[in-house]
N, C-alpha and C positions, 0 to 999 in steps of 0.2 A: 301680464305674468301673474298666475295663480297666489293668491294670499300676498300680493307684496305692491297693493292699493295706497297702503301707508307710507312705502319706504321708496325715496326718489334713486335715480340709477347712479347718481353721483355716490349717496351715502353707501350703496351696496356695493359699489368697486372700493371705497375707502375701507371698509368692511373685510371684503375678500384680500385687499392688500396684505392688512395686518394679517389675517389667517394664514395668507401664503408665504409670510415672512415667520410667523412661526412655526408651519410646518415643516420649514428648512431649518430652525432652530433644535427642534424636537431630538433630532437623532443624535446632536451634542451633549443632552441631559446625560449624566451619570448620576449613581447613588453619591458617589464622593463630591462631585460637583455641587451637586444640590443641598448636600449636607451644609456645604461652606456657605453657599448662598444663603439659605435659610439662617444659618448663625449669623450672617452680615445683615440680613434684614432685620435681624432683632437689634443688632446695634446701632443700624441707621434710623429705625422707629424711636428708640430710645433717647439719640443724639437729637433727632427733631422734633420731638413730642410738643415744642412750645406750637411750631408750626402747624403742625397737624391740629391741634385745638384750635387755633387762632382761625385754620382755614373752617374747622367743622362748626365755632362758634358762626361765623357768616354763613353757612348753610343753612344752620338750625334757625336763625335769624329771620331769612330769608324764606324760610317754608313755614313761619309761624302765620297763623290764621287758612293755610291750606291744608295743613296735616292734621290728623288728631292726637291726642296726647298720645297712646300709643306708637303711632308712628314717630311722633317727635321725640319718643325714648328710645327709639330705636334707632334713630339718627344721629343722637347725641352721644359725643363721648367727652370722657372728662379723664383725669390723672388715673383714678384707679382702672379705668377700663384700659387705656393705652397699655399701661404695664401688665396688664392681663394678656393684650395682645402681644408685649413683646416678650412673656414666658410663653405664651401660646407657640409663638416661632422658635424658641429656643428648646421646647421641649419636642415639638415635630423632626426638628432637626436630627436629636438623639435618638429616637425611635428607630429602629431595625427596619433597613429597607426591605421590599418584598421579596420574599422567598421567589424566586421566577420558576423554579419546576414546582410541577403539583404532584407529578406520580411519572413511574415510566415501567414499562414491560418488554417482553420480547416475545415475538410471535412464532409459531413453528416453523413458517417457511424462512425465520432468520431474521426478518424485520424488525430493528428496536424502536418503539416509540414512546415518547415523552410528550406530558401534556404541562404545557407552560402557559406562565402569563406573559403577555407583550403590552406594551403601552397601544393606547385606542389611536394616540398622534396629537389632532389637535381638537381639544373639547370648549364649548363655549359656555359659558354660565350666567343666566340672566337672575339677577336678584335683586330684593327689596330695596330700599334707599336706610341701608344698614354697614356703614364705612367699613365696620369688623369684617365683614363675610367675605370681603374683597382679598384680603390676607389668609383667611381662613379656606377659600377655595384655590385661590391660587397655589397655596401651601400645599393643599391637598393634591392637586393636579401635578406639581411639579416631584411632589416626593414619591409619585405613582410612575415618573417620567415622561408626563404630558406636559406638553403647551397649552396654552389656554388664551381665550379671548373673554374678556370681561364685560359686562353692561349693568350699571347699576338705575335703578332709580333717579330720575333727573335730580331730586333734592339732596343727593348725596355725593353729585358727581364733580364738586369741588375737591371733597376730601379725599374720595377715591384716584382721582387724575392724581393727587399728591403723593399717596400712596404708592402708585404705579409708576411713577415719574422721579419720584424720588428716593423710594425707598425697594421696592422691588428689582426694576431694571436695574439699578446700580448693584444691588449685591447680586443678580447675576453676572453683569459684568466684571466686578471685583472677584468673582469665583473662577473664570475664565469660561464662561456661557455666553451666548449671544441674549442680549437683553430683548429681543424680539420674541421670546418663549413666552413673554404676559405683553399680549395684547389687549387693548384698549378701545371698546365702542363711545366715541366722545359724541355724544349724541343724546339730548337729555329727553327728546319726544320718545314716543313710543316707535316711533318708525326706527331708533337703532336697536329695540328689540326682534321687531318683524324681521329686519334685515338680519341679525345673529342667526335667526331659526331658517332662513331662506337661503342657504349656501351648501348644501350636503356633500359637495365634491372636496370642498376646504375643511369643511365643520359639520362630521357627522353626527355628532352627538352635544347636544346642549342641555346643561342641567337647568331647570326653571323652578325658580324660587318665588313665592311671594305671596297674594291674595289670590284665593280660589277662581275667581272669574277671570283676572287676569291672565292667570297661569293657564287655565283651560284654554281660553284663548289663543295663546300663544300656542299651545300644544297642537290644536286644530290646524294653525296655520302650517306648521314644523310637518304634520302628518301630510299634508298635500304637498309640499315640498321635498318629500321623502329625508326629514331631520328626524333621525329618533331623538326621543326627549329623555331624562331622568327627571320626574314632575314631583316637587313636594307643593302642590295646590292647596290642601287643607291640613288643620290639624284638629285640637280640641279634644284636652283630657276628660276622662268620666273617672268617677270617685264612686263608686257602690259600697253603702253602708249595710254592711249584712247585719241579720237579727242577732247574730252573735259579738257585734263590734265593739272595741272598747270607744265610750262616749267620751272620755278625754284625750287618747289617742286620734278620733275622730275630727274633733275640733283642733288637735295640732295637725294634721295632716291635709284639713280645707284649708288653715292658714299658710301652710308651707306652700301649697300648691297656688297660692295667688299672691307670692311676692312680685310677679312682673306680669302687668296685663296684657302687654302688647306680643308675646309669643305665643307660640302654636301650643306647646306642651303645659301651659296652665289648667286648671280646672275650668270646663267649660258647664260640662253635665253631671248633678247631684244625684245617682239613684238613692231611693233609699226604702229598705225591705220595711212593710206595714207593720210587722212587730218591732222595729225600731225606731218609730215616728215619735215617740215619745223626748226624743232627744233632737228633735226638728226647732221647737224654741229657742234653745240654745245656740244652735246650727242659724239660726238667723240674727239671733242680734249679736254672733261673731261677725256675720256678714255685715250687719249694720254699722258695725264698729270699724270695718277695713274700707267702709265706704263701697260696699258693693251692692247693686240692686239685684234682689231675688225672683224670680218671674217662675211659674209654675204651671203645671198642667192643673186639671180641672181635680184627680184624684188628689195631688197633691195640697190644693186649697182646701179639700175638705179636710186635711190631718192639722194645718197652720194656718193663723191668720197673719195678714202683713204680704203674703205673696201676691205679686201684680199677676194678672191673668196672663198666661203666653200666646203671643199674638206672632209668633214665627215657628218654623218646623222645630220640633223636638231636638235635631242635633245642629241645631243654628249656631255658628262659631261665631262667640262675641268678641275676640281677638280681631277680627275683620270688620266690626263695625262700627263704623267711626263715631257714630251718634252714641252709642251705649256698650263702648267697651269694658267698661266697668259692671258686668252684668254675671249674672249664672243662671241656668235654668235647673228647677227642681223637679224629680216626677218621684212617685211612689210605686214600688212593683209588690207582688206579691211572693214572688219566688225567687231564687236565684237565679234559674232558669231564663226568668224574663228578663232580667238585669243583664245579663251575657247577650241574649237576643239580640235587645236596646244597642249593646254597647257594639255589637256586631256588624248591626245595619242599618243606624239611623244615624251615626257618626262617621267620622275619615277613616277610623281604624289607624289613627297614631298610638295612642296609650291609654290605657284604663289599669285602676288600682282597685281591690277588693279589701275592704277593713272587716276581718273579723278574725277573734281567737280560736276559730275551730278550723282546724288543720283539713280535715276532709273537705268543709266547705272552699276553703282557699283552693284545693287542689281542683276541684271541679269546675271553680271558675277561671282558674287557669289553664286548664287542659280545652276548654270548650272556647276559651277567647282568641279570635283570628287576627286580633291587629299587630301592629308590629315589635308593640312592648309591653308586656304585662308586669304586673306590680302587686305585691300580698305589703299592705301595710308600709306602703313607701308611696310617697308624691311622684305623680306622674313628670313632674318637673325634670326629674333626672332622667327624660328620655333626651338625650344629647350626647353627641359622640364623644365630645371631649371628656364629660361627666361619668361615660359607661365604658368607656375605651381608652381614654388616656390620648386620644388623637382630636383635633377639631373637623368638623365636620363640613363636608358640602352641602347639606340638606337632610331631611328626612323623607323617604320615599313610601309611600304606603300603597304603591300597586299590589296587585296579586298578581305577578308576572314573575318567572325565573330570575336570577339577580337579584344585585343589592338591596336589601329591602332594610327599613329601620335605618338609623342614623348611617351615613355613607361617607366612609373615610377615603385615607389614600390606599388600603387593604381590599377595595373594591371596586378602583378604578382601572381594570385592565381587560382584556379580550384574552380568551382559550384559545392557544395554537396547538394543533399536534405535528411534531416534531418526527419527520421518520427517515431513517437511515437505514441503508439495504448494501450489500455488495454484489450489485448490478446483474446478480441469476433470478431475483423475485418475479414472478408472473401471477397474474390475475387466472 
């Protein structure tokens, strides 16, 4: 069977059964029921915080030596992160449900047409070994009245299993909804991910998150199997220092963009206008103080000592480089248009910041940049559903295609349906 060489028939049957049960549960989800369930999930998570932390600690211990520092940081939960997840569930519960009717109109022949948002049904989600994502994704899908089948990286399977079996499913049951609305692929190997993207009849759409190559390979399997994907494969923030940038602000933004290294919206590529290169020494001192290795292009190294030669493509995403995650690329450009061109063509298109005191220059950069989020004098770390929209996200879609793009939340997880009402007299 095409694309299923890594999956056993038994595993496919298991995932198909989970999805079939989820499909039966989906029609019983209502806005009122989901609101109660999300509140209850927050209560259960708070009550079981110690068990969650103990299970997560075991996952982290088992993963040491096989995951890099950035991946371990994503895997690890602590009291603050669990408390943040509790608050996110409560916040999501309180957010207004989707407005189902988009618009309506009446044709000359008497037909009434309404464009409506309807649930997708069952949506799969494959994500990195980051336990909190299970709650983010499941919460968003439930809020949009979709059922879901989750699959996480093997390192987080213990924690995610507990979150599904002891938090999400009991919360649904307590709210009067079928607990099967949240399913889980209980297979740590890649076979589980391949199975998830191989069942178009029961799982027509799969959200893909994680490292670039892993996600791209799963997207290829999905395409062969006829499964649509909403992929977040690549990231990496760009920061362009314009010729009229404030030097102190530039340093603040660089530091704010590197508070976490294993995330997609961190600073990845620093572009400096050739008329602002006098600030490079201070920027390199800051990076050294933060423990960040700076790699430079040939023209960047002409302006600053201490830059290591760049031995990867200009847009290489350091967050996915297990050996050199604490790294940044630096290049020098001759004009704003060149910076925009690099941001548009050499990196993923996730996010870019322009640092400048010149409003006209900022506007030209913002208007020309084609990525999902464009910033002026603000760090790309804010490219996040919760930070910008108040709702946790399922991921950040960077595709150049119609549909949800940028941080994807419950407000995006629907299909358009045209609902037409006549009186029996209409003919073409």
